[in-house]
CHARMM-style PDB file with segment names, atoms N, HN, CA, C and O in Angstrom:
ATOM      1  N   MET     1       1.159  -1.202   0.140  1.00  0.00      PROA
ATOM      2  CA  MET     1       0.135  -0.131  -0.010  1.00  0.00      PROA
ATOM      3  C   MET     1       0.637   1.263  -0.271  1.00  0.00      PROA
ATOM      4  O   MET     1       1.446   1.552   0.611  1.00  0.00      PROA
ATOM      5  N   LEU     2       0.499   2.100  -1.012  1.00  0.00      PROA
ATOM      6  HN  LEU     2      -0.159   1.865  -1.728  1.00  0.00      PROA
ATOM      7  CA  LEU     2       1.237   3.463  -1.096  1.00  0.00      PROA
ATOM      8  C   LEU     2       0.971   4.617   0.031  1.00  0.00      PROA
ATOM      9  O   LEU     2      -0.190   4.898   0.329  1.00  0.00      PROA
ATOM     10  N   ALA     3       1.885   5.164   0.544  1.00  0.00      PROA
ATOM     11  HN  ALA     3       2.828   4.937   0.303  1.00  0.00      PROA
ATOM     12  CA  ALA     3       1.620   6.168   1.641  1.00  0.00      PROA
ATOM     13  C   ALA     3       0.825   7.207   0.941  1.00  0.00      PROA
ATOM     14  O   ALA     3       0.956   7.389  -0.269  1.00  0.00      PROA
ATOM     15  N   ASP     4      -0.057   7.944   1.731  1.00  0.00      PROA
ATOM     16  HN  ASP     4      -0.163   7.796   2.715  1.00  0.00      PROA
ATOM     17  CA  ASP     4      -0.836   8.924   1.128  1.00  0.00      PROA
ATOM     18  C   ASP     4       0.225  10.169   0.935  1.00  0.00      PROA
ATOM     19  O   ASP     4       1.199  10.306   1.676  1.00  0.00      PROA
ATOM     20  N   GLN     5      -0.062  10.996  -0.075  1.00  0.00      PROA
ATOM     21  HN  GLN     5      -0.852  10.885  -0.677  1.00  0.00      PROA
ATOM     22  CA  GLN     5       0.967  12.117  -1.059  1.00  0.00      PROA
ATOM     23  C   GLN     5       0.651  12.856   0.052  1.00  0.00      PROA
ATOM     24  O   GLN     5      -0.361  12.619   0.711  1.00  0.00      PROA
ATOM     25  N   ILE     6       1.551  13.868   0.360  1.00  0.00      PROA
ATOM     26  HN  ILE     6       2.373  14.061  -0.175  1.00  0.00      PROA
ATOM     27  CA  ILE     6       1.674  15.211   1.338  1.00  0.00      PROA
ATOM     28  C   ILE     6       1.518  16.506   0.310  1.00  0.00      PROA
ATOM     29  O   ILE     6       2.277  16.594  -0.656  1.00  0.00      PROA
ATOM     30  N   LEU     7       0.589  17.414   0.540  1.00  0.00      PROA
ATOM     31  HN  LEU     7      -0.027  17.343   1.324  1.00  0.00      PROA
ATOM     32  CA  LEU     7       0.254  18.395  -0.137  1.00  0.00      PROA
ATOM     33  C   LEU     7       0.573  19.727   0.283  1.00  0.00      PROA
ATOM     34  O   LEU     7      -0.231  20.307   1.012  1.00  0.00      PROA
ATOM     35  N   ARG     8       1.556  20.258  -0.047  1.00  0.00      PROA
ATOM     36  HN  ARG     8       2.209  19.787  -0.640  1.00  0.00      PROA
ATOM     37  CA  ARG     8       2.082  21.814   0.614  1.00  0.00      PROA
ATOM     38  C   ARG     8       0.932  22.637   0.119  1.00  0.00      PROA
ATOM     39  O   ARG     8       0.041  22.247  -0.636  1.00  0.00      PROA
ATOM     40  N   PHE     9       1.086  23.961   0.704  1.00  0.00      PROA
ATOM     41  HN  PHE     9       1.809  24.277   1.318  1.00  0.00      PROA
ATOM     42  CA  PHE     9       0.295  24.874   0.735  1.00  0.00      PROA
ATOM     43  C   PHE     9      -0.138  25.485  -0.889  1.00  0.00      PROA
ATOM     44  O   PHE     9      -1.318  25.771  -1.094  1.00  0.00      PROA
ATOM     45  N   PRO    10       0.567  25.601  -1.643  1.00  0.00      PROA
ATOM     46  CA  PRO    10       0.383  25.859  -2.898  1.00  0.00      PROA
ATOM     47  C   PRO    10      -0.576  25.192  -3.684  1.00  0.00      PROA
ATOM     48  O   PRO    10      -1.401  25.769  -4.393  1.00  0.00      PROA
ATOM     49  N   ASP    11      -0.431  23.613  -3.516  1.00  0.00      PROA
ATOM     50  HN  ASP    11       0.239  23.145  -2.940  1.00  0.00      PROA
ATOM     51  CA  ASP    11      -1.395  22.732  -3.746  1.00  0.00      PROA
ATOM     52  C   ASP    11      -2.827  22.957  -3.206  1.00  0.00      PROA
ATOM     53  O   ASP    11      -3.853  22.954  -3.886  1.00  0.00      PROA
ATOM     54  N   ILE    12      -2.737  23.133  -2.003  1.00  0.00      PROA
ATOM     55  HN  ILE    12      -1.904  23.135  -1.451  1.00  0.00      PROA
ATOM     56  CA  ILE    12      -4.376  23.419  -0.894  1.00  0.00      PROA
ATOM     57  C   ILE    12      -4.849  24.552  -1.834  1.00  0.00      PROA
ATOM     58  O   ILE    12      -5.966  24.529  -2.350  1.00  0.00      PROA
ATOM     59  N   LYS    13      -3.860  25.645  -2.056  1.00  0.00      PROA
ATOM     60  HN  LYS    13      -2.953  25.663  -1.637  1.00  0.00      PROA
ATOM     61  CA  LYS    13      -4.609  26.627  -2.464  1.00  0.00      PROA
ATOM     62  C   LYS    13      -5.177  26.441  -3.915  1.00  0.00      PROA
ATOM     63  O   LYS    13      -6.322  26.807  -4.178  1.00  0.00      PROA
ATOM     64  N   ALA    14      -4.343  25.856  -4.865  1.00  0.00      PROA
ATOM     65  HN  ALA    14      -3.413  25.559  -4.651  1.00  0.00      PROA
ATOM     66  CA  ALA    14      -4.890  25.360  -6.061  1.00  0.00      PROA
ATOM     67  C   ALA    14      -6.398  24.791  -6.073  1.00  0.00      PROA
ATOM     68  O   ALA    14      -7.381  25.169  -6.711  1.00  0.00      PROA
ATOM     69  N   ALA    15      -6.216  23.649  -5.052  1.00  0.00      PROA
ATOM     70  HN  ALA    15      -5.418  23.342  -4.534  1.00  0.00      PROA
ATOM     71  CA  ALA    15      -7.297  22.829  -4.947  1.00  0.00      PROA
ATOM     72  C   ALA    15      -8.678  23.464  -4.073  1.00  0.00      PROA
ATOM     73  O   ALA    15      -9.783  22.944  -4.229  1.00  0.00      PROA
ATOM     74  N   THR    16      -8.513  24.407  -3.330  1.00  0.00      PROA
ATOM     75  HN  THR    16      -7.615  24.829  -3.204  1.00  0.00      PROA
ATOM     76  CA  THR    16      -9.409  25.047  -2.856  1.00  0.00      PROA
ATOM     77  C   THR    16     -10.047  26.396  -2.932  1.00  0.00      PROA
ATOM     78  O   THR    16     -11.115  26.789  -2.462  1.00  0.00      PROA
ATOM     79  N   GLY    17      -9.067  27.056  -3.692  1.00  0.00      PROA
ATOM     80  HN  GLY    17      -8.200  26.736  -4.074  1.00  0.00      PROA
ATOM     81  CA  GLY    17      -9.339  28.367  -4.235  1.00  0.00      PROA
ATOM     82  C   GLY    17      -9.165  29.294  -3.247  1.00  0.00      PROA
ATOM     83  O   GLY    17      -9.211  30.496  -3.511  1.00  0.00      PROA
ATOM     84  N   LEU    18      -8.906  28.750  -1.769  1.00  0.00      PROA
ATOM     85  HN  LEU    18      -8.868  27.774  -1.554  1.00  0.00      PROA
ATOM     86  CA  LEU    18      -8.908  29.446  -0.802  1.00  0.00      PROA
ATOM     87  C   LEU    18      -7.516  30.543  -0.103  1.00  0.00      PROA
ATOM     88  O   LEU    18      -6.440  30.047  -0.435  1.00  0.00      PROA
ATOM     89  N   SER    19      -7.387  31.406   0.456  1.00  0.00      PROA
ATOM     90  HN  SER    19      -8.261  31.810   0.727  1.00  0.00      PROA
ATOM     91  CA  SER    19      -6.472  31.990   0.687  1.00  0.00      PROA
ATOM     92  C   SER    19      -5.957  31.490   1.958  1.00  0.00      PROA
ATOM     93  O   SER    19      -6.699  30.895   2.740  1.00  0.00      PROA
ATOM     94  N   ARG    20      -4.329  31.770   2.282  1.00  0.00      PROA
ATOM     95  HN  ARG    20      -3.727  32.254   1.647  1.00  0.00      PROA
ATOM     96  CA  ARG    20      -3.572  31.223   3.173  1.00  0.00      PROA
ATOM     97  C   ARG    20      -4.236  31.383   4.644  1.00  0.00      PROA
ATOM     98  O   ARG    20      -4.411  30.468   5.448  1.00  0.00      PROA
ATOM     99  N   THR    21      -4.599  32.886   4.831  1.00  0.00      PROA
ATOM    100  HN  THR    21      -4.457  33.629   4.178  1.00  0.00      PROA
ATOM    101  CA  THR    21      -5.817  32.992   5.859  1.00  0.00      PROA
ATOM    102  C   THR    21      -6.815  32.341   6.315  1.00  0.00      PROA
ATOM    103  O   THR    21      -6.909  31.957   7.481  1.00  0.00      PROA
ATOM    104  N   THR    22      -7.489  32.196   5.597  1.00  0.00      PROA
ATOM    105  HN  THR    22      -7.413  32.507   4.650  1.00  0.00      PROA
ATOM    106  CA  THR    22      -8.856  31.337   5.071  1.00  0.00      PROA
ATOM    107  C   THR    22      -8.555  29.959   6.056  1.00  0.00      PROA
ATOM    108  O   THR    22      -8.906  29.416   7.104  1.00  0.00      PROA
ATOM    109  N   ILE    23      -7.553  29.816   4.797  1.00  0.00      PROA
ATOM    110  HN  ILE    23      -7.267  30.256   3.946  1.00  0.00      PROA
ATOM    111  CA  ILE    23      -7.136  27.857   5.342  1.00  0.00      PROA
ATOM    112  C   ILE    23      -7.034  27.629   7.117  1.00  0.00      PROA
ATOM    113  O   ILE    23      -7.610  26.899   7.923  1.00  0.00      PROA
ATOM    114  N   TRP    24      -5.676  28.978   7.219  1.00  0.00      PROA
ATOM    115  HN  TRP    24      -5.208  29.571   6.564  1.00  0.00      PROA
ATOM    116  CA  TRP    24      -5.404  28.745   8.699  1.00  0.00      PROA
ATOM    117  C   TRP    24      -6.952  28.974   9.740  1.00  0.00      PROA
ATOM    118  O   TRP    24      -7.162  28.274  10.730  1.00  0.00      PROA
ATOM    119  N   ARG    25      -7.605  29.727   9.416  1.00  0.00      PROA
ATOM    120  HN  ARG    25      -7.434  30.296   8.612  1.00  0.00      PROA
ATOM    121  CA  ARG    25      -8.664  30.242  10.267  1.00  0.00      PROA
ATOM    122  C   ARG    25      -9.967  28.879  10.172  1.00  0.00      PROA
ATOM    123  O   ARG    25     -10.724  28.728  11.131  1.00  0.00      PROA
ATOM    124  N   LEU    26     -10.074  28.039   9.012  1.00  0.00      PROA
ATOM    125  HN  LEU    26      -9.459  28.162   8.232  1.00  0.00      PROA
ATOM    126  CA  LEU    26     -10.716  26.714   8.935  1.00  0.00      PROA
ATOM    127  C   LEU    26     -10.072  25.903  10.017  1.00  0.00      PROA
ATOM    128  O   LEU    26     -10.623  25.639  11.086  1.00  0.00      PROA
ATOM    129  N   VAL    27      -8.479  25.405   9.554  1.00  0.00      PROA
ATOM    130  HN  VAL    27      -8.032  25.620   8.686  1.00  0.00      PROA
ATOM    131  CA  VAL    27      -8.036  24.667  10.758  1.00  0.00      PROA
ATOM    132  C   VAL    27      -8.312  24.846  12.035  1.00  0.00      PROA
ATOM    133  O   VAL    27      -8.863  24.037  12.783  1.00  0.00      PROA
ATOM    134  N   ARG    28      -7.751  26.393  12.403  1.00  0.00      PROA
ATOM    135  HN  ARG    28      -7.304  27.049  11.796  1.00  0.00      PROA
ATOM    136  CA  ARG    28      -8.217  26.349  13.881  1.00  0.00      PROA
ATOM    137  C   ARG    28      -9.462  26.270  14.348  1.00  0.00      PROA
ATOM    138  O   ARG    28      -9.674  26.002  15.531  1.00  0.00      PROA
ATOM    139  N   SER    29     -10.595  26.529  13.327  1.00  0.00      PROA
ATOM    140  HN  SER    29     -10.423  26.747  12.366  1.00  0.00      PROA
ATOM    141  CA  SER    29     -12.095  26.247  13.873  1.00  0.00      PROA
ATOM    142  C   SER    29     -12.297  24.706  13.901  1.00  0.00      PROA
ATOM    143  O   SER    29     -13.334  24.374  14.476  1.00  0.00      PROA
ATOM    144  N   GLY    30     -11.713  23.923  13.523  1.00  0.00      PROA
ATOM    145  HN  GLY    30     -10.870  24.192  13.057  1.00  0.00      PROA
ATOM    146  CA  GLY    30     -11.558  22.458  13.098  1.00  0.00      PROA
ATOM    147  C   GLY    30     -12.506  21.987  11.948  1.00  0.00      PROA
ATOM    148  O   GLY    30     -13.072  20.894  11.924  1.00  0.00      PROA
ATOM    149  N   ASN    31     -12.611  23.072  10.898  1.00  0.00      PROA
ATOM    150  HN  ASN    31     -12.151  23.960  10.918  1.00  0.00      PROA
ATOM    151  CA  ASN    31     -13.584  22.837   9.788  1.00  0.00      PROA
ATOM    152  C   ASN    31     -12.415  22.793   8.705  1.00  0.00      PROA
ATOM    153  O   ASN    31     -12.596  23.380   7.638  1.00  0.00      PROA
ATOM    154  N   PHE    32     -11.313  22.168   8.929  1.00  0.00      PROA
ATOM    155  HN  PHE    32     -11.166  21.692   9.796  1.00  0.00      PROA
ATOM    156  CA  PHE    32     -10.273  21.970   7.891  1.00  0.00      PROA
ATOM    157  C   PHE    32      -9.273  21.035   8.186  1.00  0.00      PROA
ATOM    158  O   PHE    32      -8.721  21.423   9.216  1.00  0.00      PROA
ATOM    159  N   PRO    33      -8.751  19.954   7.773  1.00  0.00      PROA
ATOM    160  CA  PRO    33      -7.985  18.895   8.130  1.00  0.00      PROA
ATOM    161  C   PRO    33      -6.595  19.550   8.583  1.00  0.00      PROA
ATOM    162  O   PRO    33      -6.003  20.369   7.879  1.00  0.00      PROA
ATOM    163  N   VAL    34      -6.126  19.102   9.845  1.00  0.00      PROA
ATOM    164  HN  VAL    34      -6.606  18.436  10.417  1.00  0.00      PROA
ATOM    165  CA  VAL    34      -4.966  19.564  10.238  1.00  0.00      PROA
ATOM    166  C   VAL    34      -3.982  19.253   9.737  1.00  0.00      PROA
ATOM    167  O   VAL    34      -3.790  18.038   9.769  1.00  0.00      PROA
ATOM    168  N   PRO    35      -3.044  19.976   9.145  1.00  0.00      PROA
ATOM    169  CA  PRO    35      -1.682  19.638   8.546  1.00  0.00      PROA
ATOM    170  C   PRO    35      -0.509  18.993   9.616  1.00  0.00      PROA
ATOM    171  O   PRO    35      -0.370  19.074  10.836  1.00  0.00      PROA
ATOM    172  N   LEU    36       0.159  18.404   8.675  1.00  0.00      PROA
ATOM    173  HN  LEU    36       0.046  18.339   7.684  1.00  0.00      PROA
ATOM    174  CA  LEU    36       1.440  17.475   9.482  1.00  0.00      PROA
ATOM    175  C   LEU    36       2.498  18.215   9.625  1.00  0.00      PROA
ATOM    176  O   LEU    36       2.796  18.911   8.655  1.00  0.00      PROA
ATOM    177  N   LYS    37       3.243  18.276  10.677  1.00  0.00      PROA
ATOM    178  HN  LYS    37       3.001  17.711  11.466  1.00  0.00      PROA
ATOM    179  CA  LYS    37       4.232  19.111  10.632  1.00  0.00      PROA
ATOM    180  C   LYS    37       5.592  18.191   9.759  1.00  0.00      PROA
ATOM    181  O   LYS    37       6.057  17.116  10.136  1.00  0.00      PROA
ATOM    182  N   ILE    38       5.888  18.738   8.905  1.00  0.00      PROA
ATOM    183  HN  ILE    38       5.509  19.612   8.599  1.00  0.00      PROA
ATOM    184  CA  ILE    38       7.132  17.820   8.235  1.00  0.00      PROA
ATOM    185  C   ILE    38       8.385  18.482   8.477  1.00  0.00      PROA
ATOM    186  O   ILE    38       9.385  17.787   8.294  1.00  0.00      PROA
ATOM    187  N   THR    39       8.503  19.317   8.737  1.00  0.00      PROA
ATOM    188  HN  THR    39       7.691  19.881   8.885  1.00  0.00      PROA
ATOM    189  CA  THR    39       9.906  20.116   9.335  1.00  0.00      PROA
ATOM    190  C   THR    39       9.560  20.959  10.479  1.00  0.00      PROA
ATOM    191  O   THR    39       8.383  21.039  10.832  1.00  0.00      PROA
ATOM    192  N   HSD    40      10.565  21.647  11.138  1.00  0.00      PROA
ATOM    193  HN  HSD    40      11.521  21.582  10.852  1.00  0.00      PROA
ATOM    194  CA  HSD    40      10.224  22.517  12.188  1.00  0.00      PROA
ATOM    195  C   HSD    40       9.677  23.676  11.424  1.00  0.00      PROA
ATOM    196  O   HSD    40       9.021  24.428  12.145  1.00  0.00      PROA
ATOM    197  N   HSD    41       9.756  24.036  10.185  1.00  0.00      PROA
ATOM    198  HN  HSD    41      10.289  23.426   9.599  1.00  0.00      PROA
ATOM    199  CA  HSD    41       9.158  25.221   9.552  1.00  0.00      PROA
ATOM    200  C   HSD    41       7.933  24.640   8.585  1.00  0.00      PROA
ATOM    201  O   HSD    41       7.135  25.508   8.231  1.00  0.00      PROA
ATOM    202  N   ALA    42       7.745  23.649   8.238  1.00  0.00      PROA
ATOM    203  HN  ALA    42       8.393  22.944   8.526  1.00  0.00      PROA
ATOM    204  CA  ALA    42       7.033  23.209   7.087  1.00  0.00      PROA
ATOM    205  C   ALA    42       6.167  22.424   7.469  1.00  0.00      PROA
ATOM    206  O   ALA    42       6.416  21.577   8.326  1.00  0.00      PROA
ATOM    207  N   VAL    43       4.774  22.579   6.806  1.00  0.00      PROA
ATOM    208  HN  VAL    43       4.572  23.267   6.109  1.00  0.00      PROA
ATOM    209  CA  VAL    43       3.820  21.486   6.976  1.00  0.00      PROA
ATOM    210  C   VAL    43       2.937  21.008   5.677  1.00  0.00      PROA
ATOM    211  O   VAL    43       3.064  21.524   4.567  1.00  0.00      PROA
ATOM    212  N   GLY    44       2.277  20.240   5.895  1.00  0.00      PROA
ATOM    213  HN  GLY    44       2.173  19.821   6.797  1.00  0.00      PROA
ATOM    214  CA  GLY    44       1.471  19.679   4.880  1.00  0.00      PROA
ATOM    215  C   GLY    44       0.466  18.861   5.162  1.00  0.00      PROA
ATOM    216  O   GLY    44       0.416  18.339   6.276  1.00  0.00      PROA
ATOM    217  N   TRP    45      -0.604  18.585   4.099  1.00  0.00      PROA
ATOM    218  HN  TRP    45      -0.563  19.009   3.194  1.00  0.00      PROA
ATOM    219  CA  TRP    45      -1.693  18.062   4.511  1.00  0.00      PROA
ATOM    220  C   TRP    45      -1.993  16.508   3.547  1.00  0.00      PROA
ATOM    221  O   TRP    45      -1.562  16.346   2.405  1.00  0.00      PROA
ATOM    222  N   ARG    46      -2.654  15.685   4.164  1.00  0.00      PROA
ATOM    223  HN  ARG    46      -3.004  15.817   5.091  1.00  0.00      PROA
ATOM    224  CA  ARG    46      -2.911  14.737   3.860  1.00  0.00      PROA
ATOM    225  C   ARG    46      -3.726  14.685   2.430  1.00  0.00      PROA
ATOM    226  O   ARG    46      -4.806  15.277   2.430  1.00  0.00      PROA
ATOM    227  N   ARG    47      -3.264  13.951   1.050  1.00  0.00      PROA
ATOM    228  HN  ARG    47      -2.388  13.470   1.050  1.00  0.00      PROA
ATOM    229  CA  ARG    47      -4.049  14.267   0.218  1.00  0.00      PROA
ATOM    230  C   ARG    47      -5.680  13.759   0.097  1.00  0.00      PROA
ATOM    231  O   ARG    47      -6.618  14.240  -0.539  1.00  0.00      PROA
ATOM    232  N   SER    48      -5.587  12.539   1.019  1.00  0.00      PROA
ATOM    233  HN  SER    48      -4.825  12.149   1.535  1.00  0.00      PROA
ATOM    234  CA  SER    48      -7.021  11.608   1.179  1.00  0.00      PROA
ATOM    235  C   SER    48      -7.823  12.741   2.061  1.00  0.00      PROA
ATOM    236  O   SER    48      -9.002  12.910   1.752  1.00  0.00      PROA
ATOM    237  N   GLU    49      -7.419  13.333   2.864  1.00  0.00      PROA
ATOM    238  HN  GLU    49      -6.461  13.196   3.115  1.00  0.00      PROA
ATOM    239  CA  GLU    49      -7.917  14.301   3.926  1.00  0.00      PROA
ATOM    240  C   GLU    49      -8.621  15.435   3.141  1.00  0.00      PROA
ATOM    241  O   GLU    49      -9.834  15.548   3.313  1.00  0.00      PROA
ATOM    242  N   VAL    50      -8.000  16.274   2.311  1.00  0.00      PROA
ATOM    243  HN  VAL    50      -7.014  16.182   2.171  1.00  0.00      PROA
ATOM    244  CA  VAL    50      -8.155  17.379   1.773  1.00  0.00      PROA
ATOM    245  C   VAL    50      -9.250  16.930   0.400  1.00  0.00      PROA
ATOM    246  O   VAL    50      -9.794  17.824  -0.248  1.00  0.00      PROA
ATOM    247  N   VAL    51      -9.451  15.613   0.107  1.00  0.00      PROA
ATOM    248  HN  VAL    51      -9.009  14.887   0.633  1.00  0.00      PROA
ATOM    249  CA  VAL    51      -9.981  15.266  -1.157  1.00  0.00      PROA
ATOM    250  C   VAL    51     -11.470  14.843  -0.603  1.00  0.00      PROA
ATOM    251  O   VAL    51     -12.503  14.832  -1.271  1.00  0.00      PROA
ATOM    252  N   GLU    52     -11.295  14.433   1.040  1.00  0.00      PROA
ATOM    253  HN  GLU    52     -10.456  14.441   1.583  1.00  0.00      PROA
ATOM    254  CA  GLU    52     -12.613  14.083   1.809  1.00  0.00      PROA
ATOM    255  C   GLU    52     -13.369  15.235   1.793  1.00  0.00      PROA
ATOM    256  O   GLU    52     -14.525  15.353   1.386  1.00  0.00      PROA
ATOM    257  N   TRP    53     -12.303  16.476   2.482  1.00  0.00      PROA
ATOM    258  HN  TRP    53     -11.364  16.380   2.812  1.00  0.00      PROA
ATOM    259  CA  TRP    53     -13.104  17.619   2.701  1.00  0.00      PROA
ATOM    260  C   TRP    53     -13.656  18.586   1.684  1.00  0.00      PROA
ATOM    261  O   TRP    53     -14.474  19.465   1.956  1.00  0.00      PROA
ATOM    262  N   LEU    54     -13.044  18.308   0.252  1.00  0.00      PROA
ATOM    263  HN  LEU    54     -12.380  17.594   0.031  1.00  0.00      PROA
ATOM    264  CA  LEU    54     -13.533  19.031  -0.738  1.00  0.00      PROA
ATOM    265  C   LEU    54     -14.758  18.289  -1.537  1.00  0.00      PROA
ATOM    266  O   LEU    54     -15.315  18.737  -2.539  1.00  0.00      PROA
ATOM    267  N   SER    55     -15.050  17.081  -0.887  1.00  0.00      PROA
ATOM    268  HN  SER    55     -14.598  16.717  -0.073  1.00  0.00      PROA
ATOM    269  CA  SER    55     -16.177  15.975  -1.538  1.00  0.00      PROA
ATOM    270  C   SER    55     -17.483  16.514  -0.429  1.00  0.00      PROA
ATOM    271  O   SER    55     -18.544  16.977  -0.846  1.00  0.00      PROA
ATOM    272  N   THR    56     -17.165  16.351   0.952  1.00  0.00      PROA
ATOM    273  HN  THR    56     -16.302  15.975   1.291  1.00  0.00      PROA
ATOM    274  CA  THR    56     -18.103  17.023   1.966  1.00  0.00      PROA
ATOM    275  C   THR    56     -18.560  18.641   1.433  1.00  0.00      PROA
ATOM    276  O   THR    56     -19.729  19.011   1.541  1.00  0.00      PROA
ATOM    277  N   ARG    57     -17.744  19.319   0.993  1.00  0.00      PROA
ATOM    278  HN  ARG    57     -16.794  19.018   0.905  1.00  0.00      PROA
ATOM    279  CA  ARG    57     -17.935  20.628   0.792  1.00  0.00      PROA
ATOM    280  C   ARG    57     -18.850  20.598  -0.431  1.00  0.00      PROA
ATOM    281  O   ARG    57     -19.881  21.257  -0.293  1.00  0.00      PROA
ATOM    282  N   LYS    58     -18.687  19.963  -1.616  1.00  0.00      PROA
ATOM    283  HN  LYS    58     -17.850  19.428  -1.728  1.00  0.00      PROA
ATOM    284  CA  LYS    58     -19.558  19.546  -2.415  1.00  0.00      PROA
ATOM    285  C   LYS    58     -21.077  19.143  -2.266  1.00  0.00      PROA
ATOM    286  O   LYS    58     -22.035  19.493  -2.954  1.00  0.00      PROA
ATOM    287  N   SER    59     -21.023  18.313  -1.179  1.00  0.00      PROA
ATOM    288  HN  SER    59     -20.245  18.029  -0.620  1.00  0.00      PROA
ATOM    289  CA  SER    59     -22.322  17.687  -0.736  1.00  0.00      PROA
ATOM    290  C   SER    59     -23.179  19.186  -0.170  1.00  0.00      PROA
ATOM    291  O   SER    59     -24.310  19.577  -0.459  1.00  0.00      PROA
ATOM    292  N   ILE    60     -22.222  19.749   0.658  1.00  0.00      PROA
ATOM    293  HN  ILE    60     -21.304  19.431   0.893  1.00  0.00      PROA
ATOM    294  CA  ILE    60     -22.967  20.986   1.421  1.00  0.00      PROA
ATOM    295  C   ILE    60     -23.584  21.867   0.460  1.00  0.00      PROA
ATOM    296  O   ILE    60     -24.720  22.298   0.654  1.00  0.00      PROA
ATOM    297  N   MET    61     -22.851  22.188  -0.654  1.00  0.00      PROA
ATOM    298  HN  MET    61     -21.927  21.837  -0.812  1.00  0.00      PROA
ATOM    299  CA  MET    61     -23.289  23.058  -1.771  1.00  0.00      PROA
ATOM    300  C   MET    61     -24.461  22.450  -2.364  1.00  0.00      PROA
ATOM    301  O   MET    61     -25.510  23.085  -2.474  1.00  0.00      PROA
ATOM    302  N   ASN    62     -24.331  21.199  -2.770  1.00  0.00      PROA
ATOM    303  HN  ASN    62     -23.479  20.684  -2.681  1.00  0.00      PROA
ATOM    304  CA  ASN    62     -25.558  20.826  -3.642  1.00  0.00      PROA
ATOM    305  C   ASN    62     -26.662  20.569  -3.037  1.00  0.00      PROA
ATOM    306  O   ASN    62     -27.673  20.293  -3.682  1.00  0.00      PROA
ATOM    307  N   SER    63     -26.648  20.631  -1.368  1.00  0.00      PROA
ATOM    308  HN  SER    63     -25.827  20.856  -0.844  1.00  0.00      PROA
ATOM    309  CA  SER    63     -28.017  20.184  -0.522  1.00  0.00      PROA
ATOM    310  C   SER    63     -28.565  21.850  -0.085  1.00  0.00      PROA
ATOM    311  O   SER    63     -29.668  21.924   0.456  1.00  0.00      PROA
ATOM    312  N   GLN    64     -27.884  22.975  -0.300  1.00  0.00      PROA
ATOM    313  HN  GLN    64     -26.988  22.915  -0.740  1.00  0.00      PROA
ATOM    314  CA  GLN    64     -28.422  24.022   0.087  1.00  0.00      PROA
ATOM    315  C   GLN    64     -29.342  24.508  -1.244  1.00  0.00      PROA
ATOM    316  O   GLN    64     -29.021  24.153  -2.378  1.00  0.00      PROA
ATOM    317  N   PRO    65     -30.551  25.379  -0.977  1.00  0.00      PROA
ATOM    318  CA  PRO    65     -31.351  25.945  -1.849  1.00  0.00      PROA
ATOM    319  C   PRO    65     -30.718  26.855  -2.644  1.00  0.00      PROA
ATOM    320  O   PRO    65     -29.857  27.594  -2.167  1.00  0.00      PROA
ATOM    321  N   SER    66     -31.116  26.910  -4.102  1.00  0.00      PROA
ATOM    322  HN  SER    66     -31.816  26.310  -4.489  1.00  0.00      PROA
ATOM    323  CA  SER    66     -30.428  28.181  -4.744  1.00  0.00      PROA
ATOM    324  C   SER    66     -30.942  29.277  -4.350  1.00  0.00      PROA
ATOM    325  O   SER    66     -32.060  29.381  -3.846  1.00  0.00      PROA
ATOM    326  N   ARG    67     -29.940  30.424  -4.609  1.00  0.00      PROA
ATOM    327  HN  ARG    67     -29.031  30.339  -5.018  1.00  0.00      PROA
ATOM    328  CA  ARG    67     -30.220  31.716  -4.141  1.00  0.00      PROA
ATOM    329  C   ARG    67     -31.501  32.412  -5.351  1.00  0.00      PROA
ATOM    330  O   ARG    67     -31.292  32.167  -6.539  1.00  0.00      PROA
ATOM    331  N   THR    68     -32.417  33.017  -5.083  1.00  0.00      PROA
ATOM    332  HN  THR    68     -32.587  33.216  -4.118  1.00  0.00      PROA
ATOM    333  CA  THR    68     -33.291  33.509  -5.962  1.00  0.00      PROA
ATOM    334  C   THR    68     -33.534  34.887  -5.699  1.00  0.00      PROA
ATOM    335  O   THR    68     -34.547  35.409  -6.166  1.00  0.00      PROA
ATOM    336  N   ASP    69     -32.639  35.613  -4.930  1.00  0.00      PROA
ATOM    337  HN  ASP    69     -31.817  35.189  -4.551  1.00  0.00      PROA
ATOM    338  CA  ASP    69     -32.871  37.022  -4.612  1.00  0.00      PROA
ATOM    339  C   ASP    69     -32.041  37.989  -5.333  1.00  0.00      PROA
ATOM    340  O   ASP    69     -31.753  39.003  -4.698  1.00  0.00      PROA
ATOM    341  N   GLY    70     -31.552  37.873  -6.654  1.00  0.00      PROA
ATOM    342  HN  GLY    70     -31.786  37.049  -7.169  1.00  0.00      PROA
ATOM    343  CA  GLY    70     -30.725  38.247  -7.438  1.00  0.00      PROA
ATOM    344  C   GLY    70     -29.494  38.418  -7.133  1.00  0.00      PROA
ATOM    345  O   GLY    70     -28.887  39.353  -7.655  1.00  0.00      PROA
ATOM    346  N   GLY    71     -28.854  37.563  -6.230  1.00  0.00      PROA
ATOM    347  HN  GLY    71     -29.347  36.804  -5.806  1.00  0.00      PROA
ATOM    348  CA  GLY    71     -27.245  37.592  -6.033  1.00  0.00      PROA
ATOM    349  C   GLY    71     -26.836  38.467  -5.122  1.00  0.00      PROA
ATOM    350  O   GLY    71     -25.822  38.142  -4.504  1.00  0.00      PROA
ATOM    351  N   ASP    72     -27.385  39.591  -4.831  1.00  0.00      PROA
ATOM    352  HN  ASP    72     -28.210  39.855  -5.332  1.00  0.00      PROA
ATOM    353  CA  ASP    72     -26.569  40.811  -3.990  1.00  0.00      PROA
ATOM    354  C   ASP    72     -26.685  40.586  -2.869  1.00  0.00      PROA
ATOM    355  O   ASP    72     -26.134  41.509  -2.268  1.00  0.00      PROA
ATOM    356  N   GLY    73     -27.291  39.529  -1.847  1.00  0.00      PROA
ATOM    357  HN  GLY    73     -27.738  38.780  -2.335  1.00  0.00      PROA
ATOM    358  CA  GLY    73     -27.069  39.294  -0.484  1.00  0.00      PROA
ATOM    359  C   GLY    73     -27.892  40.437   0.209  1.00  0.00      PROA
ATOM    360  O   GLY    73     -27.862  40.308   1.433  1.00  0.00      PROA
ATOM    361  N   VAL    74     -28.630  41.534  -0.228  1.00  0.00      PROA
ATOM    362  HN  VAL    74     -28.655  41.639  -1.222  1.00  0.00      PROA
ATOM    363  CA  VAL    74     -29.163  42.365   0.364  1.00  0.00      PROA
ATOM    364  C   VAL    74     -30.568  42.185   0.783  1.00  0.00      PROA
ATOM    365  OT1 VAL    74     -31.143  43.071   1.416  1.00  0.00      PROA
TER     366      VAL     74
END
């Protein structure tokens, strides 16, 4: 069995479209996978955990009703 691939921040940003600040805010709130400490100054995320998180986000987005108010949020 192959070990899970470790993704660094540029990969996470590309996969999610989220900023560094948003990713860390989600990690702190328990709403994004916790990264692994690779070295003293480097972290990475398990690919399988990020893929699972993305799939749950798709499920959440698909279950929410469509906006019919014109999209301005007011």
